[in-house]
C-alpha distance (Angstrom), angle and dihedral (degrees) to the residues before:
residue distance angle dihedral
X1 . . .
X2 3.86 . .
X3 3.78 123.6 .
X4 3.84 92.8 -116.6
X5 3.79 92.1 55.5
X6 3.81 90.7 58.6
X7 3.82 93.8 55.8
X8 3.77 122.5 98.0
X9 3.87 114.5 -111.1
X10 3.86 96.0 -106.0
X11 3.79 91.4 50.6
X12 3.80 90.7 44.6
X13 3.85 91.0 54.6
X14 3.83 90.5 51.2
X15 3.80 91.1 51.1
X16 3.83 92.3 48.8
X17 3.82 91.9 46.4
X18 3.80 90.8 51.0
X19 3.79 89.5 48.8
X20 3.82 91.9 52.7
X21 3.83 92.3 44.9
X22 3.77 89.5 54.4
X23 3.79 90.5 53.9
X24 3.82 93.1 45.9
X25 3.80 91.6 52.5
X26 3.81 93.9 55.5
X27 3.84 110.1 113.5
X28 3.77 97.5 -161.8
X29 3.80 120.1 118.6
X30 3.84 116.0 -78.2
X31 3.79 89.5 -114.4
X32 3.83 90.0 70.3
X33 3.80 93.9 56.8
X34 3.78 113.3 112.7
X35 3.80 117.8 -106.0
X36 3.80 92.0 -122.9
X37 3.79 91.5 56.5
X38 3.82 92.0 47.6
X39 3.78 89.1 51.9
X40 3.79 90.4 51.1
X41 3.81 91.8 50.7
X42 3.79 91.9 47.7
X43 3.80 91.3 49.4
X44 3.78 94.1 54.1
X45 3.81 97.3 35.7
X46 3.80 93.2 -118.9
X47 3.80 116.2 154.8
X48 3.80 106.5 -132.6
X49 3.79 113.8 -107.3
X50 3.86 99.3 5.0
X51 3.76 121.8 99.3
X52 3.81 111.4 -139.3
X53 3.84 95.3 10.5
X54 3.78 117.0 116.4
X55 3.76 128.9 -179.3
X56 3.76 142.9 -176.8
X57 3.77 137.2 -175.1
X58 3.79 118.9 -102.1
X59 3.77 144.3 143.8
X60 3.78 135.3 -116.3
X61 3.78 112.8 -99.6
X62 3.80 133.1 179.7
X63 3.78 127.9 -155.7
X64 3.80 109.6 -98.2
X65 3.81 122.4 -142.2
X66 3.81 123.9 -164.0
X67 3.81 109.1 -144.8
X68 3.80 105.3 -153.5
X69 3.78 138.4 179.8
X70 3.78 116.5 -105.4
X71 3.80 93.8 -150.4
X72 3.78 134.0 41.5
X73 3.78 117.2 -111.4
X74 3.78 148.7 101.6
X75 3.79 121.0 -52.5
X76 3.81 111.3 -122.9
X77 3.80 97.2 -174.6
X78 3.81 143.4 -10.1
X79 3.80 113.5 -152.7
X80 3.81 99.4 174.3
X81 3.81 119.1 88.0
X82 3.78 129.3 -164.4
X83 3.79 109.9 -84.1
X84 3.82 95.3 24.8
X85 3.79 115.6 139.2
X86 3.81 106.9 -136.8
X87 3.78 132.7 -170.2
X88 3.79 122.7 -141.4
X89 3.81 108.3 -78.6
X90 3.81 97.2 24.1
X91 3.81 112.7 138.8
X92 3.80 114.2 -105.3
X93 3.81 102.8 171.6
X94 3.79 142.8 -14.1
X95 3.79 123.6 -133.3
X96 3.81 122.5 -154.0
X97 3.82 111.3 -78.4
X98 3.84 104.4 -173.3
X99 3.82 96.3 102.5
X100 3.80 93.7 41.9
X101 3.80 91.7 48.4
X102 3.82 91.1 53.1
X103 3.80 90.2 49.4
X104 3.78 90.1 49.6
X105 3.80 91.5 52.8
X106 3.80 90.1 50.5
X107 3.80 90.2 49.7
X108 3.80 91.2 50.7
X109 3.82 89.7 51.2
X110 3.81 89.6 51.4
X111 3.82 89.2 54.1
X112 3.81 90.7 51.7
X113 3.81 90.4 49.0
X114 3.79 91.2 50.4
X115 3.81 91.3 50.1
X116 3.82 89.5 50.6
X117 3.79 88.5 52.0
X118 3.79 89.3 54.2
X119 3.82 90.6 51.9
X120 3.81 90.8 51.8
X121 3.80 91.3 48.0
X122 3.81 91.3 50.6
X123 3.84 90.8 50.4
X124 3.81 89.9 49.0
X125 3.80 89.3 52.8
X126 3.80 91.3 52.0
X127 3.83 90.3 52.1
X128 3.78 91.3 47.0
X129 3.80 92.5 50.0
X130 3.83 90.1 49.4
X131 3.79 90.8 51.1
X132 3.81 89.0 47.6
X133 3.79 90.7 53.3
X134 3.82 91.0 52.3
X135 3.80 91.9 46.3
X136 3.82 90.6 48.9
X137 3.83 91.7 51.2
X138 3.79 92.0 47.7
X139 3.76 92.1 48.3
X140 3.81 93.0 50.2
X141 3.84 90.9 50.5
X142 3.80 93.3 48.1
X143 3.80 91.4 49.3
X144 3.83 90.7 55.6
X145 3.82 91.6 47.5
X146 3.79 91.0 47.4
X147 3.79 91.7 50.2
X148 3.84 89.7 51.9
X149 3.81 90.7 49.1
X150 3.78 95.3 -117.8
X151 3.84 97.2 115.3
X152 3.77 134.5 47.0
X153 3.80 129.4 -109.5
X154 3.81 90.8 -114.0
X155 3.79 91.2 59.9
X156 3.82 89.6 52.5
X157 3.79 90.3 48.9
X158 3.80 91.4 52.0
X159 3.82 91.3 50.1
X160 3.81 91.0 49.1
X161 3.79 92.7 50.8
X162 3.80 91.5 47.6
X163 3.82 90.2 51.9
X164 3.81 93.5 49.9
X165 3.80 90.9 47.4
X166 3.81 90.8 51.6
X167 3.82 90.8 50.8
X168 3.82 91.0 50.8
X169 3.79 90.6 50.0
X170 3.81 90.2 53.6
X171 3.80 91.7 51.0
X172 3.81 90.2 48.8
X173 3.80 91.0 51.2
X174 3.80 90.4 50.9
X175 3.81 89.8 51.1
X176 3.80 89.8 50.8
X177 3.79 89.2 54.2
X178 3.79 91.4 53.1
X179 3.81 89.6 47.6
X180 3.80 90.0 50.6
X181 3.81 90.6 50.7
X182 3.80 90.1 50.6
X183 3.81 89.8 49.9
X184 3.80 89.3 52.1
X185 3.81 91.3 50.6
X186 3.81 91.2 49.4
X187 3.80 92.4 47.3
X188 3.81 91.8 48.7
X189 3.81 90.5 48.7
X190 3.81 89.7 52.5
X191 3.80 89.1 48.9
X192 3.81 91.5 50.6
X193 3.79 90.6 48.9
X194 3.79 92.4 51.9
X195 3.82 89.9 45.4
X196 3.81 90.3 52.7
X197 3.79 90.0 49.7
X198 3.79 89.4 50.2
X199 3.81 90.9 49.3
X200 3.82 90.5 49.5
X201 3.78 89.4 58.5
X202 3.80 85.5 71.7
X203 3.81 102.2 75.3
X204 3.79 112.5 -149.1
X205 3.80 135.3 -178.6
X206 3.82 110.8 -90.0
X207 3.82 92.3 -155.4
X208 3.77 143.4 3.9
X209 3.76 109.1 -77.9
X210 3.77 149.0 112.7
X211 3.81 125.3 -82.5
X212 3.80 107.4 -114.9
X213 3.82 100.8 175.4
X214 3.81 133.4 13.9
X215 3.78 101.7 -152.6
X216 3.82 104.8 179.4
X217 3.78 138.7 32.2
X218 3.84 135.1 -147.2
X219 3.84 117.4 -71.9
X220 3.82 92.6 27.3
X221 3.81 116.2 127.7
X222 3.79 113.3 -138.6
X223 3.79 135.9 178.9
X224 3.78 125.7 -114.0
X225 3.78 112.6 -80.0
X226 3.81 95.7 26.1
X227 3.84 112.8 134.0
X228 3.78 118.3 -119.8
X229 3.81 95.9 -169.5
X230 3.79 137.9 4.0
X231 3.79 116.4 -134.7
X232 3.78 134.0 -163.4
X233 3.80 114.8 -130.9
X234 3.81 100.7 -134.6
X235 3.81 91.0 -166.3
X236 3.82 92.0 62.5
X237 3.80 108.3 56.8
X238 3.78 122.0 150.5
X239 3.80 148.0 150.9
X240 3.80 125.5 -128.7
X241 3.78 116.3 -145.8
X242 3.79 130.1 177.6
X243 3.79 124.2 -134.2
X244 3.82 135.5 174.5
X245 3.80 123.3 -99.6
X246 3.81 92.5 -106.2
X247 3.81 89.3 63.7
X248 3.81 97.5 38.3
X249 3.80 91.4 59.8
X250 3.81 91.0 66.7
X251 3.82 98.0 45.8
X252 3.81 128.6 88.7
X253 3.78 135.9 -171.1
X254 3.80 108.2 -94.0
X255 3.82 95.3 36.1
X256 3.78 117.5 135.0
X257 3.79 120.4 -105.2
X258 3.79 138.3 177.4
X259 3.81 134.3 -136.4
X260 3.80 128.9 -157.1
X261 3.81 113.8 -171.7
X262 3.79 124.0 -154.2
X263 3.85 97.5 -127.1
X264 3.83 92.7 48.8
X265 3.79 101.9 28.6
X266 3.82 91.8 154.3
X267 3.82 90.1 69.6
X268 3.81 129.9 72.9
X269 3.81 114.8 -149.7
X270 3.82 120.0 -154.7
X271 3.80 118.3 -128.3
X272 3.79 141.3 168.6
X273 3.78 131.4 -135.3
X274 3.81 103.9 -114.2
X275 3.81 100.6 165.5
X276 3.80 138.3 23.6
X277 3.78 116.6 -171.6
X278 3.82 112.0 -118.4
X279 3.80 90.2 -145.0
X280 3.77 138.6 35.1
X281 3.77 122.2 -95.0
X282 3.80 93.1 -118.9
X283 3.78 113.9 28.8
X284 3.84 112.9 -166.9
X285 3.79 119.6 -137.2
X286 3.80 89.6 -118.2
X287 3.79 132.9 12.3
X288 3.77 113.7 -153.2
X289 3.80 108.4 152.0
X290 3.80 137.6 47.9
X291 3.81 90.1 -121.8
X292 3.80 91.5 58.9
X293 3.81 90.9 50.9
X294 3.80 90.6 51.6
X295 3.80 90.6 54.5
X296 3.83 92.4 62.9
X297 3.80 115.6 101.5
X298 3.81 130.2 -165.5
X299 3.78 130.0 -150.5
X300 3.80 116.4 -114.5
X301 3.81 120.2 -170.8
X302 3.82 116.9 -146.2
X303 3.82 111.4 -166.1
X304 3.81 124.9 -161.9
X305 3.86 114.8 -130.6
X306 3.81 113.6 -96.5
X307 3.81 93.2 -130.9
X308 3.81 90.5 57.2
X309 3.80 91.3 46.6
X310 3.81 91.3 52.4
X311 3.81 90.1 52.7
X312 3.80 95.1 51.0
X313 3.82 102.1 26.5
X314 3.81 92.8 127.2
X315 3.82 88.9 60.1
X316 3.81 98.0 48.0
X317 3.80 113.1 119.5
X318 3.78 121.5 177.8
X319 3.79 117.7 -142.5
X320 3.80 94.8 37.5
X321 3.81 110.5 144.6
X322 3.78 124.1 -130.0
X323 3.78 147.3 128.2
X324 3.80 128.9 -84.1
X325 3.80 121.0 -149.7
X326 3.82 128.8 -159.4
X327 3.80 134.7 179.9
X328 3.78 123.6 -130.6
X329 3.83 88.3 -162.7
X330 3.86 109.0 48.8
X331 3.82 92.9 -171.0
X332 3.80 92.9 60.6
X333 3.81 115.8 92.3
X334 3.78 119.3 -113.4
X335 3.81 113.8 -105.0
X336 3.78 115.8 -101.4
X337 3.81 95.9 -103.2
X338 3.85 89.4 55.2
X339 3.80 95.6 51.6
X340 3.80 111.1 125.6
X341 3.79 110.4 -89.0
X342 3.81 119.3 167.8
X343 3.83 131.2 165.8
X344 3.79 117.3 -85.9
């Protein structure tokens, strides 16, 4: 039986901690560290030589956006090529517009017809108001004659009925005008809808980014919702790293982080923790021992500042490997070799 196996657990933890502290205090070059110790550091995410600094391997990723057609149809042209850097609004592809153009012409004709209906209704109102004026004059004259006893009651009744009929005709003409205006509004709305559909047949970039994949070519017929290209959002670049639960408990969204990328390992890129997974990547059916709990890892998203991305967008490459660093004690300064250092 070994000496360590005879020690009580508290004493055993002190001995192990002292053993690790002795290794962490060694000032020799990293190349002299034993392979077993390097494996231990890699397992627990501990950055060799720095208290409270943890790291994990990862790769640079950018948010992908599928730019799709809203309507089914034949592709007339695709102007975007893989690798192109596009601004928001740049044309990517053009769908066939023959059907939509015909519908737009029909909608414009419907607007003209509705406007003609309004003109007719307005002319009808003018006629009705003229007839009302005549009926009102006749009625006033008959009333005076009836009051003087020179005309019969039946003549007065006829004048009254004619006046009421003229008033009703005026009200009907006014209603026809309102109906004509409503028809114009409906026709114009239909025209706008067709125009929007026609505009949507020109597929444009929804954001500034780089074309990652060109998925379809001219003359292909595709369904609505099918992507034509896939773009990388160069304003949303990040690295996912994976850390054990003991480290996750001390981190918070908004904490500073650092990235060192393999192709430019002399530079240190600033980052921010923007997401911490609420659950482990691989959750066991049952957790019974401390060792099993230590094996769980959680995803942590380290995002690069947008201002920095805008400055170096031409250099952004997704898939680049590197290492992400986090601090379990935000108030502690970063070590000198993790001080932000980016190209001028």
